[in-house]
N, C-alpha and C positions, 0 to 999 in steps of 0.2 A: 410530520411522517411524510414520505413521498411513494412513489411507484417506480423502478426504472423497467420498463417495456423489453430490451433489451436482452439484459438477464437473469428481468422475471423476478424481480428483487422488491418486496413492500416495506419499509420502515426505515433501515440507515444502513450504510454503506461506511466501508471503513478503509481510507486508504492509508498503507504504510509503506517508509519510506527505511528498506532495513538493510546491514550488511551486508558483507559476502561469506557470514557466517548463518546467515538468517536471524540476527539478533535487532529487535527493532530501535531503529536511530529517531524517527517521526513517526505518529499517529495521529490521523486527523479524520476525524467520525461525521458525518453528514449527513440529510434526508438523501434516501434513494432519487430522491427526483431532480439531483443535481448531476449533473453527466460524471464521467468521470476525467475529462479534459479541463471541465472548467474545476473540478478537487484537486487539482495537481498543482495550480497557481497557492492554495492552501496550504501543500506540502512541502513545496518549495519555499514561503514564505518565509523569513527570517534562517532559513539555514545555515547558510555563509556564516553567521558569526557563532552560531553553535558548532560548527565543523567546519573549519576553513580548511581541512584538507581534504574536503569531498572533492574531485575531479569528477566523474563518469556516474550517468545513473542511468540506467538499463531500462528499458518500461515497456510493455505490451501495446498492439496496433492503437489500442482505445486513446492512449496518449498523443499521437501523429495528429496533433491540428495546430492549428497558428496561438491558440488560447497558453497550449502548453509551449511552445517556442517562445513567446513570451512573456512568458515567465520565469524561462531559461536564461533568456536574454539578460533581464533583470539584475541575475546572481553574474558575478565574472567569474569567469577561467573554470564555467561546469557545463559540461558537455552531455546532452542525449544520445541517445542511443536505443533507436525501436530494435526490438526484435521481431523479427518476421517471420510468418510461417510461409512456404514456399507451395505452390498449386500443388502441386505432382505429391503432396501428404491427402495419405485418407487415415481418415481416423483420428486416434489418439498417437501423439507423437511429444517424446519430452521433448522442449525450445530450453536452445541454453541459456541460463543466468536467469530464465523466466521462474523455474520452479521454485527459486530460495522461496521469492516472497511466497509461494503454494506454502512452501512446507510452513514455514512462521505462522501462516493461515491455521494451519491443519494441528500445528502444537497450539494455537490459542482456545481453539473448537476441544482440546483435552481436559477445558476448564469448564465446570456445569451450567455455570452462568452465562460462556461464550457460546456452548452449542448449538442451542437458540438465539431468535430474540427475544430475548424476554424484558429486554430495559424499556421503560417508555421514556427517557431522555438522552438525548446525545453525549451528555457530560456523564451521565453514569455509566453508559456503556465505554465511553474513553477510560472512566477511571479502571472498571475491570479490565480493559484491556491492558492498560499500564499496569497495574499490579501481575497478570498474567506474562507482561514481556520482563519483570522482575523476578517473578519465579523464575523464569529460564534461565536469567543471567546467573541469579544464586546460585541454582542447579548445575549451571555451567562451571562456576569458580566455586564449585564444592570438590569436582571433579578431582 
């Protein structure tokens, strides 16, 4: 168990790499005490072997750090683009491409076991996130 004071989250955090439709490509679950910039290396680890076509990753400003740049440098032909808020924005504003992963997290939240942090083990949480991702993909195929 960990605590992230910036996001006011205790327990675990989920990092998800999704495609442009919002379907998960890779999901990593770890303690909330690990910062986002350190979790990016876990997400990008071994991604080229599974998805050789991946060229561009959009991320929010929490991933704008040298640890993330080092993780991206290990993956050949992968480019990281940080989507930033401008200073003149007031309140909530939908930023381009960042809403896709937020929508995926809201889809996960439709599942009762993922609506709150009930799980004691990170592996159990990852299993339920994987099941939710499979459910999303199957429903998309059934249409």
